[in-house]
C-alpha positions in Angstrom: 232.4 44.7 20.8 229.9 46.1 23.0 232.2 48.2 25.4 233.5 49.7 22.1 230.3 50.6 20.8 229.5 52.3 23.8 232.2 54.1 24.0 232.1 55.5 20.2 228.4 56.4 21.1 229.5 58.5 24.1 232.5 60.0 22.0 230.2 60.8 19.3 227.7 62.1 22.2 230.4 64.7 23.7 231.6 65.5 20.2 228.8 66.3 17.9 225.9 69.2 18.8 223.6 66.9 16.1 224.0 63.8 17.3 222.9 65.1 20.5 219.9 66.6 19.2 219.2 62.8 17.4 219.7 60.8 20.1 216.7 63.6 22.0 214.6 63.0 18.9 214.7 59.0 18.9 214.4 59.2 23.0 211.1 61.6 22.8 209.7 59.7 19.8 209.8 56.2 22.1 208.7 58.1 25.2 205.5 59.3 23.1 205.1 56.2 21.4 205.0 54.8 24.7 203.2 56.9 26.8 200.2 57.2 23.7 200.2 53.4 23.4 199.9 52.7 27.0 197.0 55.1 27.7 195.1 54.0 24.4 195.5 49.8 25.3 195.0 50.4 28.6 
């Protein structure tokens, strides 16, 4: 089941430019939040 999920994500990533943009924005948000909180909290 997990393999099917990853295949679907990879397939969507290859086909859809909007999906690629969404993945980029999610990763950028997670990275920004991680860096912010690690600097603020020490």
